[in-house]
C-alpha positions in Angstrom: 23.3 14.8 -22.2 23.1 18.3 -21.2 20.2 20.6 -23.9 20.0 23.9 -23.8 17.4 25.3 -25.5 17.7 29.2 -26.7 16.1 32.2 -28.7 14.1 35.1 -28.2 11.1 35.2 -25.7 8.0 33.4 -27.0 10.3 31.4 -29.3 8.8 28.4 -27.9 12.0 27.2 -26.0 9.6 25.7 -22.8 6.7 24.5 -24.5 9.3 22.6 -26.9 11.4 21.8 -23.9 8.9 20.0 -22.1 7.9 18.0 -25.1 11.4 17.2 -26.1 12.7 16.2 -22.8 9.7 13.9 -22.3 10.6 12.1 -25.8 14.3 11.8 -25.0 14.1 10.9 -21.0 15.6 14.2 -19.6 14.6 15.8 -16.6 13.3 19.1 -17.8 14.3 22.6 -16.3 12.9 25.9 -17.1 15.3 28.7 -15.9 12.9 31.0 -15.1 11.0 28.6 -13.2 14.0 27.7 -11.4 14.7 31.1 -10.3 11.2 31.9 -9.4 11.1 28.8 -7.3 14.6 29.3 -5.9 14.0 32.9 -4.8 10.1 32.6 -4.0 9.6 35.4 -6.2 8.1 36.0 -9.7 11.0 37.0 -12.3 8.9 40.6 -12.5 9.0 41.2 -8.8 12.6 40.2 -9.0 13.3 42.5 -11.9 11.5 45.2 -10.0 13.1 44.5 -6.4 16.8 44.0 -7.7 16.8 45.6 -11.4 17.9 44.1 -14.3 21.8 43.7 -13.6 21.2 41.9 -10.5 18.6 39.4 -12.2 21.0 39.0 -15.1 23.9 37.8 -12.2 21.3 35.7 -10.8 20.4 34.1 -13.7 24.2 33.2 -14.6 24.5 31.7 -11.1 21.1 29.7 -11.4 22.4 28.2 -14.8 25.6 27.5 -13.5 24.1 25.6 -10.5 22.1 23.5 -12.8 24.9 23.0 -14.9 27.0 21.6 -11.9 24.1 19.6 -10.3 22.7 18.0 -13.6 24.7 15.8 -16.2 21.4 15.3 -17.9 19.1 17.8 -18.3 17.1 19.8 -20.8 17.5 23.5 -20.2 14.9 25.8 -21.7 16.7 29.6 -20.8 15.5 32.7 -20.7 15.7 34.8 -23.9 18.3 36.9 -22.5 20.5 34.2 -20.9 23.0 33.5 -23.7 23.4 37.1 -24.2 24.9 38.2 -20.5 28.5 37.2 -19.4 29.9 34.0 -21.0 26.5 32.0 -20.7 26.7 31.5 -24.5 30.3 29.8 -23.8 29.3 27.9 -21.0 26.2 26.3 -22.6 28.3 25.5 -25.7 31.2 23.9 -23.7 28.7 21.8 -21.3 25.9 20.5 -23.5 24.4 20.7 -27.1 22.7 24.4 -27.8 19.7 24.6 -30.0 18.6 28.0 -31.3 14.9 28.2 -31.8 14.6 31.0 -34.6 11.6 32.9 -35.0 10.4 35.9 -37.2 9.3 39.1 -35.7 5.5 38.9 -37.0 5.4 35.5 -35.4 7.1 36.8 -32.2 5.1 39.6 -31.6 1.9 37.7 -32.3 2.7 35.1 -29.7 3.9 38.1 -27.3 0.7 39.9 -28.0 -1.4 36.8 -27.2 1.0 35.1 -24.4 -0.4 34.4 -21.0 3.0 34.7 -19.1 4.2 37.9 -17.8 7.1 39.2 -19.5 8.6 42.1 -18.1 10.7 43.5 -20.7 7.4 44.1 -23.0 5.1 45.6 -20.4 2.6 48.1 -21.6 4.0 47.9 -25.3 1.2 48.4 -28.2 1.8 46.0 -31.3 3.7 48.7 -33.0 5.6 49.5 -30.0 6.4 45.7 -29.5 7.2 45.3 -33.1 10.0 48.0 -33.2 11.2 46.7 -29.7 11.5 43.1 -30.6 13.2 43.9 -33.8 15.8 45.8 -32.3 16.4 43.4 -29.3 16.8 40.6 -31.6 19.1 42.4 -33.8 21.3 42.8 -30.7 20.8 39.5 -29.4 21.0 37.8 -32.9 25.1 37.7 -32.7 24.8 35.6 -29.6 21.8 33.1 -30.7 23.8 32.3 -34.0 27.0 30.7 -31.6 24.4 27.9 -31.2 25.4 24.5 -32.3 22.5 24.2 -34.4 19.7 26.3 -35.5 15.7 25.4 -36.1 13.0 27.6 -37.7 10.6 27.6 -34.7 7.7 28.9 -36.2 5.8 25.7 -37.1 8.4 23.2 -35.2 8.3 19.7 -35.0 9.6 18.1 -32.0 11.0 15.2 -34.2 13.6 18.1 -35.8 15.2 18.5 -32.5 15.2 14.6 -31.7 16.9 14.1 -35.1 19.5 16.7 -34.2 20.1 15.1 -30.8 20.5 11.6 -32.5 23.6 12.8 -34.7 
């Protein structure tokens, strides 16, 4: 079984993915980490060096490679992965997609306190980040809502994800 966790940055995809993969016995791949290891460069530098369009192509190719090489895997995607090319259709056609839905105030709070470097929010104040996240989520929501399942990611219980996969 292939499982794809999708959603906005800081929605908890990587954290939940690691825990869920362990419980259900699937290998776990964080797509951003996969790209960083494959290209031996951080996402931030990759975007800086190649630009966002080229990064999205690399992201698509990496997702396709992971799918072609793994029939059983849990993938935590990047926040924009499902919104480009035919990635959402590809994930829906080849596995189970779960959208971790989180409200804007929670996302902004998580992003402001995140230890992870997130290229799309460099240098933004809380107010700027709130406006940016609201606008970007508005654009991405149509893709996220194409997921086969949606769960509230604010106070996510891993058991709820296990229940989805057992059905």
